[in-house]
N, C-alpha and C positions, 0 to 999 in steps of 0.2 A: 469637735467635730466629726461627723460620724463620716466612717469609713467602709470601704467593701469590708475591712476582714472586723473591723468594730458592730456594724451591723450583721455580718453573718454569726461571730461571737454571739451576741445576744440571743440572734432567732434560735439557733442550733441547741443554747442551754434552757432555753424558757417557753417560746411559742411551741403550744402543739395544735398544728395543721388540718385544716378539715381533708377528710377521703384521704386520707394518706397515713402508709409505713412510715411512723418518726424516723426510724433510722435510718430509711432507705432515699429520703429525698433532699435536695442540698437548693432549697431557694435561691434565686437570682435575686441579690438587692439591688433595689431601683433608686436612682437620684433623683431623678426628675422627671415631669411629662408635659408635650405640647401639643395642641393638633393631634393630629393622627402618628404621632411618635413620643417613644421613650426614652429612657437614657440610663446603662447602668453607671456604678461608680468607677468603671473605667473609661465612661464618657464614649463607649459603645453605643449606637442607636439603633431603636429595632424599630421598623413600621409595625407599627397595632393591628393587626387583621384578627384580632378575637374581642375590640374592646374591653377586653378584660374578662369579664365574664359576661360579655354580649348588652352591658349596661350605660358605655360612655357615648351615648348615642349625639352628643352635642361635641365631642372629643374633650381632650384633656385642656385642664386650665384656664376654660374660658373666660377670659376678661369680666365679664359681664356677670358671668355665676360668681366668682369669686368674689365681686363687687359687692352684690348681694345679700351675701353669705355673713361679709365683714360689718353692713349696714343693720344688719338683723343681730348679731353678734353685738355691736353697741346700743341697742336701743332695749332689746328684749330676749337673752339665752333660750331661758324655758318657762312654760308654764303650763301647769296641771289640762289636762284633757279635759274636766268640767268645767272650763272658764271659757269664754268667747274670745279671739283672736282673730285679730284682720288678716294675718297673712293666712291662717287656717282656712276661715271663712272665704278668704280669695282663691284660695288654690284649691279648694271644693269647685266652686263657682266656675274656676276657669277648666275643671275637670267636666262638671257636665256640660259645661257647652260644648264639648265635641265630642262628648258619649253619644250613642243613638238615643232617640227617645225612646220611652220614657224612663230613663237612668238617671235621676236627676239628683240622689244623697252619696257623697261618701263617704263612708267609714275609713279613717287610716291607720296606718298599721307601719311595723318597723321594717318590713322586706315583704316578699312576694311568699313565702311560706304561711306567715301569717296570715297574708290576705286570704289564700285558700284555707286554711283553717276557719277563719271567722266566713267562708261564703259557704262551705258545708255546713255550718253551727246555724246559717240563717234559712239555708232551703230547707232543712232537717225540723227546725220548731216552726218555718211558714208553711210545710205540708203535711208536719204529725207524721213523717213518716221518716226511718233510717237508713235504709241501703243507700249507696252513691255508686255509680256506673263510672268506668274511667277505663281506658286505652290500654292496652298493653305497652305498646309506645309512648311511655310518657315519662315527665317527671315534675312534680308539684310544688317542689321542696321537701324539708328536713325533719319536719317536725311531727307530729305524730299521728293526726289524720291525712295530712299532705303527704305523709314518703308512704302511707297505707296505700292510697290511692293511687303513689307513684306504680309504673307498670315495669321499669325496667329495672336491672341485677340490682341498682343502690338499696329496692326494698326488703331484699331477700336476707340480710346479715340484720337487719330492724324488727322482723316478724317474730312473734305477735307484737302488735302495736295496741293498735284501734280495729272494731268489729265493723262490720256491715259494708264491706266495701266488695266490688264485685266486676271485674277486668271484662271485655271483652274486648274483638281486633278492629282497629280501626282502619282507613283506607290506605293503601302503600301501592300502588300500584305498579312499582317497577319489581316487588317483591312480594304480589298477590297473595294473600291467605286466603284468598279467596278464588284462585285459578282462574283471573279475572283478564281478558285479553285485550279490554281498552278500558280509557279512564270513564267512561260511563257503562261500562260493565262493572268495574271495580265500586261506583256509588249504589250500584242498583242491589250486587252482593253485600255490600257492606252495611245499605239501611236495613235489608231484609234480616241479614245478622242481628244488628242491635233490635230490631224491634220482637224477635225470636226471645232474644234475649232476655228483654223486660216482661214478655209474656211468660216465660218458663221462672223468672225468679217473683213475679208475682207483682203487677205494676200497683196494688194501693201498697207495698212495700219499700217503693223507690221515691226516694225524695229528690235526685239530681243526676243530672250526668254531670260531669265534668270534661273538658276537652281544651287540650292548648290548639286558640283557633289554628295556627301552622303550629307542628309540635317541635321545637326545639332542639336541643341535643339530643334528642334521639333519632335526628336526621333530615331536621330543616324538611319536611313533608305536609308540601303545598295541598291543602284538600283536592279530590276532583269535583270537575263541575255538576253541582246539584244537590254537594254531600252535606254539606252543613245547613241550609234548605230544609233538608229531607230531616236531621235530626233535629231542626226545630219543628217541623209538621209532627214526628212522632212523641217529642215532649208535648206539646200543645195537646196531643190525640188522649195522653196519659196524665195528665196533669203535675209533670215534673219537669223542676226547675230546669234549666241551661246555665250553667257557668261556663265562659268563656275565659279560659287560663291566657291573660297577654300580657304576663309579666314579663316575659321576653318580645313576643313579637308587638306590643306596643307601642306609642308616640313615634312614628317615624319610619320605624326598622323596616315594616313591608311595605314604605311606599306611603301610607294611611296614619291618619290619628290611631286607629284601632284597626287591626288586620282585619276584624268581620265587616269593616266597609267594604272592602272589595267584594262580598257579595251580600252586601245588604240585609243582613241576617241580625236580628237584635235579641240577644242573650238577655236572662233574667237580672243576672248578674256578671259583671267583667271585674278578674279580681288583674290589678296590674303593678307595678314596680319598675326597678330597672331605669328604663327611660325618661320616668315622668321628671326626673330631676337629673338625672346620667351620673347616680350612682354617687354624686359626690358628699351626699348623707344619706344613713340608714331612711329608708320611707318604701311604702308600699300603701295598700290600701284594695277595698272593694266599692265600687260603682255599683248603684242597687234601683232596680225597678220603682218605681210608684208603688206597683202593690206588694211589693215584699216588703217594701218599709213602711207601708199601713200597716201590717201585721205588728209591728212594734211601738205604734201610736200609741196606745196605750200600756201597753206589757213592755217590762223590762228587756231589752238585750243582755242576754246573761254573759257579757263578754268585756275586755279593754283591756290594756296596755298602759302602765307608767309614759308611753311615750308617743302614744295614738295624736296626729298631730304636732306634735313638734314643731314649736316657731321656727326656730333654724333650716328645719328639712322642708319644711312647707312655706318658707321662702323660697328656697333651693328651686320648689317644682313651680313659683309662680315664674320667676328670674328661665329656672328654663324651658316653662310652656311656653313664653315670650320670646327669647331666642328662635325656638323651632317657629314660629308665627314669623317674626318680622325678620330673620333670613333664609325664610324657604326650605328649612331644613327639609318639609315632609315630603315636599315637588321636588327638591334635589335629589332625594333618595329614593323616591321615585324612579326620575331621569335616569340616575347611574344602574338602576335594575334594568331597565328594557335598551336602553341606549348604549351602556358601558361593559357591566359584567357579562350580560345574557350572551351576548354574542362573542365578547374574549373566553366564555367559557365553554360555549359552544365548539370553537375553533382549537382551545385545548381537549377538549374531550376527541377532537378527530387525530391530534396528536397522538395521542397516548394510549396504550390497549391497556391498562391498570384501569383505566379512567371507566366506569360503568354506566355510570349518568350525571347529570349536573341538572338543579333545581334549584329553584327559589324566585322571591319577590322582592321588590326593593333592596337594601343591603344586608339580604338574610338568605342565602343560599350555601348548596353543598354539593361537594365532588365525590362521590361514591367511588370507592376505591376496589375493584375486583382480582381475582388471582388467575382468573379461567373464563372462557367462554359462558360458561355452564352457571355466570354471575356470582360463583363463592367469595364472600367475601375474603378482602385483603389479609384481614383478622379478625380471629372470633371473641365471643366474649373474653374479657380478663384475658386479654393474647397482649401483647407489646409487642413486640417483634413481628415483620419490617417496619410497623409506625412510627417507631421510634427513630430509623433509621431517616423516616423522612422529614419528621418533625426536626432532626436535627440538620440536615441540609438547608430547611427552612431558616433557622436561627441561625446558621452560621452565615448565610448570606444578606441577615438582617431584618430581619420578616421573622415576626411573634406569631405563629398562628395559633387557632383555637383547632383541634381534634378532638373526636370523639368517637371509639371504636375504628373501623374501617373508612372516617369521612374526613374530610377535610374542610369544615365550617368557612364561607367566607361572610364575614360579620366585622367589619370595620365601622368608626365613627362613621353615622351618618351625615355628616360633613368633610370626609375624604374626597379630595379631589378626582378628579379625572382621570388626572399624572401619577397621582399616587394610587389607583385601585390597576393600572396600568404597570405601575412598578412592583408592585405587590404581586401581579398576576405573573408577572415575567420569572419573578425567584420561586412561585411552584411550579412552573413550565421545568425551569430546569431541577426540582427537587421530586414531579413526579417520572426523572430519569430513573431513580432509585426505585419506586412501586412497578416502571415498567420491567425491570429487573427481576423481579418474581412473579412476572406473570407469564402462565404455561398454555399459550395459544396453540 
């Protein structure tokens, strides 16, 4: 029988953890989880305000999901991607049905990075061009092209990896790189900047623009009005493929099936993972427009994965999407955002001088922490204090937060109740007294 000590011993002796200096971490052993909570081996309960890695959209251990995986395992655990499979086809059909028209084909991967990798490959082959534009405040995954497309500092130690990537500034009204004084001006200047970048890079060399529809780990940056529509127009003008990275923002997280639905914008490719089956099994993919799919009607697509469309993973996607539909999870997430999270965060911002801004959609929000009226971030890149003190204050009170840089992200499961949201935000309210102590007003 596993104990806290035995799990720690095996982990420290043999597990090599991602994004970590191995000797400086002490991962908490987790014994069980249910709904919006998980427990350690000392039976300490934590309210999961991280959804792990913003992927457990339907909560932990949903009985219908567990049953679907068990039933599929009893009938067919695996089959090669070259065969037709009932769950693979059903999952693809269900995804296409909720995606914007005319995106009707699905290429399955094992996760979001592989999805972005293959979307970039599709765009390059479809256009015959090689350059890909991506924003600086972005994360697209840790594989070769995906990490090169990434704009944040996680790219630095991985360079050089791939070629043909150009970064530009996306909109961020709170910290406008364009010195805009309104969201409308931010949109106008950000679009002008993108168009100028394309012109100076050479439109005939650019295959794609890849964007997180709502930027995830780099700040929950909701695009200002008109921005995504403007990007779509610019891509159409120059024959550039628009890739919407919805790995984190999709499948109910933003209160819609896909975040692009908020603005009625139709990309050429949508990448997904995480919420499609709430992370119960590894799964991701690319939703492909009819025009790009046609490119590969008689021309082989030069990419593939042993576990593409894995039956167990696809069975979990079918169950996960059915749960989202039957239990009104997408609508619940939307209502949590507008009726519960938004007003509570606004009140919290009024109480704490260290809160510079709150922003988000659905169950996808950020609290941006500052240390002075000039909006100086509470911490800079690669700094840990005093954010670690804020994090500890949350965990000591039974809440597991998702933090990045100077921000606390409010990203619990989309099935979290209004009372659980209030419970979690009350804990964060108390923890923010720590950040207030570092504010120099």
